[in-house]
N, C-alpha and C positions, 0 to 999 in steps of 0.2 A: 360173855363176849366170845365170838368166834374167832379163832386164830388159826386160820390154815396154814399147813406147812409149806415150804417152798415146792416140794414135788407136787403138792395138790394145785398150786397155782399154776405151776408149768402144765400139768395135765389139762386143766380147766382151759388155759389159753390155747393149748394145742386143739382141744375140741372145738373150741369156737371159731379158730381159724380155718380148720378142715371141714367145717359144716357145709360152707360153699365154696367148693373148689374152684370153680370158674372165676368167682369174684377174687379169690386169693391169688390166682395166677395173673389176672389182669392188674390187680393193684401192684404186684411185684414186677410187673413188666419193664417199667422204668429202670429199677435196679438191675434187672436181669440183663437189659440192654447196656447199661453202664459197666457191669462187671465184665461182660463179654468184650466190649469195646476196649476196656483198660488191659485185659490178658492178651488181646490180638495185638495191639499196638506195642505192648512193652515186649511180646514175643518177636515180633518184626524188627524191634530195635536191638534186641539181644542176639538175634540170628544175623543180623548185619554185622554186628561187632564180632561175632565168632568167625564168620565168613571172611571179613577183612583181615583179621588176625591170621587166618589159615594162609590166606594168599600171601601176605608179606612172610609168614614163616617159609613157604614154598620158594620165595625169591631169595631168601636168606636174610641175615640181620647183618651182613657186611657190605651192603649196597650204598653207594653215595650216588645222588642224583644231581645232575646239572641240568637246568632248564632257563630258557630265555625269561626276562622279565622278573619283577620282584613279586615272589609268591607269598612269603611270610613278611608280617610287619615286626616291629622291634619287639612285641611281647611273645613272638613265636606262633602266633595264630595266622590263618590265611588272610592275606591282605585283600579286600574287597576291590580296591582299585588296580589289581593286578592284571585283569582281563585286557585292558588296553595297553600295558606295558609288555605283556608276554610276546606280542608281534613286533616289538621295537627293534629287536636283532634277530639274526640267525647264525647259528654257529656254522662253521665251515670244516671241511677235512683238514685244513691247516691247524685249526684248534685242536682237532682229535690227535693229529700226528704230534702237536706240541706236548699235549698232556701225555701221550705215550712215552716221549722223551724224557720227560721230567718224572714221571710216576712209574717207573720200571718194574717195581714190584707189585703194582696192581694191574688189574685186566680193565681195558678201556673199550666200552661198548657203545658205539655211536648207533642212533636209531633215527630213521625218518619215516614218514608215511604219506601216503596220497590216495584219494578216492579214485577208483578206476573201474571199468567194466570188464568184467573176465567172462571169457567165453569157452565152451568146450562142446563142440557138435551144435545141437539145438539149444543147449542150456547156456544160459548166461546170468550173470549176478553182479550187481554193483556193490563193491565192498572196499575195504582198506588194503591196500598194499604195503607192507612194511619192509623197509630196507635196512639191513643190518650186517654185522660181520659174522664169520664163520664161528667165532667164540660165543655169540649170544645163546644159541640153543643150550650147549652144555652147560654155560654158567647161570641160566635163569631157569632151569627145569623145564624147558621148552622142547628139548629133543624127543623126537618120535621113540615110542617104547619098542620093544624088540618084536619084530613082525610087521611094524607099520613103517619100515624104510628107514631113513636116517636124515641128519642135518647136512647142510652143504660143507664142504672142506675149504681150506685156504687156497689150495691149488685152483678149485672151482671158481672162488672168489676173484682171485688175481687174475685168472684168465677171461673173467667176464662170462663164464658159462651159463647158459639160460636155464637154469634150474630152479625149483620152488618147492617150498614145504607149505602144506595146505592145513589149515585149522579144520577141526572135526565136521563142523557144520557144512563149511563151504565144499568140503571133499563130498560129502553126502549128496549136497544139491547139484554139484556139476556132474556127479556119477552116481546116479541113484541106484543103478542095477549091476554095478560092478566096483572093483577096487580102483582107486585112483592112482596107485602106484604103477609108474611107467608110462602113465597116459600123458597126453599133451593138452595144454590149455593155452590160450591167447589172451595177452595183456597188452592193450594198444598196438595191436598188429604185429606183436613179437610172439613166437612160440616159446613156451617154457615146458620143461620136462618135470613132472612130479616125481621127486625122490624121497618124499616123506609126507606122513600125515600125523599131526600132533593129537594126542589123547584129549578127549572133551574136558574143557576147563571150567566151562560156566561163566555167567557174567556177573559184573558187580554193579549193585545199586540199579539192576534193571537196564544198565546202558549196554554199550557197544561189548560184544564178547570175543575174546581171542579165538573163539572157535570158528569165527567169520573171517579172520585175518589170513592173509597170504604173504609168506615171508620169502623175500629174494635177496641175493647179495648186493651190498650197498651200491657198487658200480652201476648195476642194472636198475636200481631204484632211482639213480641220477639221471638215467637215460629216460626213464618214464616221466619223472617229473620236469626235466628240461632244466635243472638247476642243481647245485651241489650244496643245498643247505641241509644241516644237520638239526633236526627239532629237538633232540635230547641226547645227553651223553650219560651212561651209566658207568659208575667206577666200582669195580669189585675189589675191596682192600683185601689184601692177603692176611693181615692180622687185625681182628676185630678190635683190639685195644688202641689201634693207631687210626681210628676212624676220624676222631676230632682233629689229630695232627693232619691227615689228608686233606681233610675240608679246608683247613687254613692254608694248606699248601696249594690247592685248586684255586683258591680266592685270589692268592698272591699271583698265580700265573695268569688267570684271566683279567686282572686289574691292569696289567700292562697294556691291555687292548681295549678293554671296556670299562665303563663306568660301574660304580657299585650297584646301582639299581637296574643295570641291564640284565643281570643273571641272579639266579639263586642257587645255592648249594646247600643240600639238606639230605639227611640220611633217613632210612627206612623208619627208625624208631621216632623221629621228629614228625614225619609224614603220618605214622599211624596214631601218634598222640593227637595230632589235630584233627584227623578224621574221625576218631572215636569221640573227641569232644563235640564235634558237629553232631553226630549221630545221637550221643547222649541228650543234647539240647533239643533236637528235634522230636526225640522219644518223650522227653518230659513235657514238652509243649503240647504234643498232639494227645497225651494221655491226660493232661490237664483238661485239654477240650473235651475229650471223652466223658472225662468225670462228670462234667456239667449234668449228662444224663442221670448220674446218681443223685444229684441234688433234686432233679425233676422228679426221679422216682420217690425220693424222701418226701417231697411236698404231696405227691399222689397218695402216699400211704397215711399222711397226717390228715388228708381230706377225707379218706375212707375211714380212719379211725375216728374222726369226729362225727361222721354220719353214723357210725356204729354206736357212739355213745348216746346218739340222740335215738336211735332204734331200741337201745337196751336200758333206757332210762328207768322203766318200771322195774326191771330185773335188779338194777344198781340199788333202787329205792328199797325194794324187798329185802335184798341182802343187807343193807344197811338197818333196816328195821329189825332185824333178827339179831343184830349184833356184829356185822362185819367190820373190821377196822377200815377206815379211809385208805391206810397204807397197803393193804391187801389189795383193794380195788384199784388202786394206781399202779401196783406191781403187775397185777394181772393184765391191765390194759397195755402197759409198757412192754410185757412179755408178748403180748399179741402183736404189736408193732414190730419188735425185734425177730420174732418168728417169720412174719411176712417178709422183712429184708433179708433174713436169713435164708428162706426158701429162694428168693431171687438171686441171692448169692451163689448158692449150690447150683442152681439151673445154669446161671451165667458162666461159672467155672466149668461146668461140663461142656457147654455149648462154645466156650473159648477154647478148651482142649481140643474139641473136635475141629473147630476152625483152624487152629495152628497146624494141625495135622494135615489139613487139606491145602492151607497156604504153602507149607513146606515143601509140596510136590511142584511148586512154580517158583518159590521166592523163599530165601533163607529165613527160618522162624524157629526160635526156640523158647519154649515155656520153661519158666523157672520156678521153684518152690516159693521164692520171694514174691514174685508177682501175684501168685495165687494167694498166699498168706495175707498180702497187702490188700487185694481186691476183696477177699472175704471178710477181712477185719473192718474195712471201710464201709461194706454193706450193714455190719452189724451196727457200726457206729452212727450210720444214717438212720437205722431203726430207733436207736436210743435217743438221738438228737430231735428227729420229727415225731417220736412217740410220746414225748414228755408232755407236750401241750393236751393232747387228748386225754392222757391217763390223768393228768392232774384235774382237768375238769370234770372227769367221771369221779375222781375221789372227792371232788368238794360239793358234789350235788347234795341238796338237802333231802333226807329221806322221806319228809313229808310232801314236799314238792315233786320229788320223783314218782311217788305212789300216786299223785293226782294226774301226773302227765298222761295226755291222751295222744 
């Protein structure tokens, strides 16, 4: 009886698979697509998580946010019904002053925004005009860097001075051939002087970018909107250990005027946890959908291996006739299926890596060793699962019947 070594079986399997390279690549195509998709989607999910964490770190971990409507449910997750309740109330300057009076150790940062057309010479742009306080820039890592001007002062805010700070993109669009500093822009027929340009920040989730925002003192924002509604209030707590106490104190203050479901008070960590949970869920769901192509690829490998068994029936019969063990036949065909899926996995990883580098130029994407190991491991598992049936069929062939096969 012939008892080939493990090494001989692998070499024989490699020779059989590499004999027809075009057929091998086409057979592995489903696995290639599946592995590439899994790596790309997990990379995008990981990139989004990293980007969101970096953004929150830049804002600081001592921020408490106050927004209209009930944003979180009792479990701490986003409330799906909050969309209608967000517009149920609007904060006012009186609310801001009341918080300043009661939270003397914290920095209160009111924010309001409106869409408006901004002009400069022949250039014009529809964008968001953000109204806020003189403390917003220094407190939120939004102040222009050295050489790019400055944030507006308390005196300018108190005197309603028509000054503005531009995001990086809007500054470039309005003044493509020169610096924006010291220039004039027009917002709803009112002239504003550009005193600062913020460094490029980038966008979150492909949505609106702070680089397209225009910042003005709050009193001027009220003039532009025609009302004194405050859309959000940010409270910067001096001592991080007192965030929970500050949240309770804020709720106590606001409950004197509003109902419990009229507003939400939450901190950076709570918001970050909820956002990361959503990103993780979406990543898992999309990766699961992408993994379906791995199953399709496995079925393709099984079909081709069954065809291969039929094509090599006489070879199998001859090997059995001279004493080859059924187990050796089974292992060889199983190895061939695993090699086919392994080749698909390797090519998929390479394409996924290249794709991640390309996507990262336009959208946050980070490839991790875990996602590569998972995708590669699954591709081998697919080969084993879908290679068992053809391999078993080959090993069970009768040598007499196989030698008679035409």
